[in-house]
N, C-alpha and C positions, 0 to 999 in steps of 0.2 A: 651280342655285338657281332657285326658282320666281320668276315675274314677276307683279306686281300692276300693273294699269293703272288709273289714276285719271283718269276723264274728267269734265270740268266745263264749265259755261258761266256766265259772270258778266258782267253789265252794270254793276252798281253796287258790286261788290267783295265783297259778303257771301259768295257761294258760293266765290269764289276764296280767301278767307281760310279757309273750311272745308276746301277741298280741299288747301290748302298745310299746314294743321295735320295733316291725315290723312297727307299725304306724309312730313312730318318724323318722325312716329311709326313709320310703316311702313318707312322707310329703315333703322331699327335692326333690323328683322326679316327683310327680304327685298329682293330687287331690285324697284324700283318706278319707274314712269314716270308723270309728270303731263302730260296733254295736254288742250288745249282741245278742245271738241266739234267745232269747225269744222275742226280739223287732224287729227282722228282718222279713220283709214281702216280698212276691213275687215282689212287685213293686221295692223294693230295689235292688234286683237281676237284674231285667230288666233294671234299670237305671244305672247300672255299667258295665264297660267293662272287668273287671277282678276281681278275688276273691282270698282271702287268708282265709282258714278255720283253726281255731285254736281250738282244742278240747282236753278235758281230757279223759283219759281212766278210766272207772269205771267198776269194776267187769269184766275185760277182754273185754270190749266193749266201744263203744261211750258212753258218758254220756247221760242220759235221755233228758236233755234239748237240746243237740245238735242233737240228733236223732229226737226229736220232731220238731225242726226247719226244718230238711230235709223232715220229713213226711208232715208237713204242707205246705211247699213251692214246693215240688217235682212236683206234677201234674199241678199246675197253670203256671209254667214256662217250663214244658217239651216241647221240640221242638222249644224253643225260645232263647236258650243260646249256641247252637252249636258253637264249635270252640273257645269259649272265654277261655282265659288262667286262670289257677289256681295254687295255691300252698297250701301245707298242712303241718301243724306241730301239733304234739301230745305231751301232757304232761302226763307222765305215772308213776305209782308207781313201775311197774315191766317191762314188755317188750313193751307194747303198739302196738304190731303188729296187733292184731285183730281190734282195733279201727282204725288204719291206713288203713287196708284193707276195712273196712266197708265204711269209708268216700271216699276212692278212688273209690270203686265200685259205689257209688251214683253219684260221679262226672262223671264217665264213662257213666252212664245212661243218664245224662244230656248232654253228648257228649262234655264235657269241655275238654280242652287240657292242660295236665300237662306240665308245662314249667320249673319247678325246681323240683329236687328230694325231696320227702317228708322226714321229719325227726322226730325223737322221742327224747325228753328230759326226761330222767329217773330220778325221784327223790328218787328212792329206798325206798320209804315208804311202809313198810310191816305190821307193827303192827297197831291196831285200832287207838292208839294215834297218831302215825306218819301219817297215812292216813287222819285223821280228822284235823290235825294241819295245820295252815296257812303255805304256802310254800314261800320260797325265792329261786328264781332261780339264780345260780351263774353267774357272769358277763360274763364269757367265753361262757356259753351256750346262754345267751341273745344276744351275738354277732352273733350267727347263725341266730337268729330271725331278727336282724337288716339286716343282709346280704340278707336274703330272701325278706324282705320288700323292700329294696332298689332295688334289682334285678327285682322284679315284677313291682314296680313303674316305673323304668327306661325303662324296656322293653315295657310297656304299652305306655309310653309317646313317645318312639321312633317308635312305631308301628311295632316292630319286632315279636310280637306274632301273 
């Protein structure tokens, strides 16, 4: 059975909810593991056949913890992941475009294959209070996460990637 690794970082709960929704859907399709970015090691990447990166946008960029995961794991697995499939979802307070571009660029450096279009869920948090508050992602937005998790899991299991 193929293994999908979902890696996420979340400070206010939005990205965690997205990752957990994808996890539940992927579990019906394949072996899947959910790991926080700070707990993910190069060995975790090497022992998985596909990836779903779930990251928040902080100050118009990837969150520090997610970037630190990429920094820490990048060189130990460079040249060892080529062609493996990945998906990407961003939880943002405004547009999320820069965080999405950063993560996609890193995946390109690893020579991963994007198999589903990335997407951004925008919470529209703009004030200090809204930004720091715990998030609740609406059900219709979580459905996108479930669809991505299910598609990645099914594709991995069928060997279509």
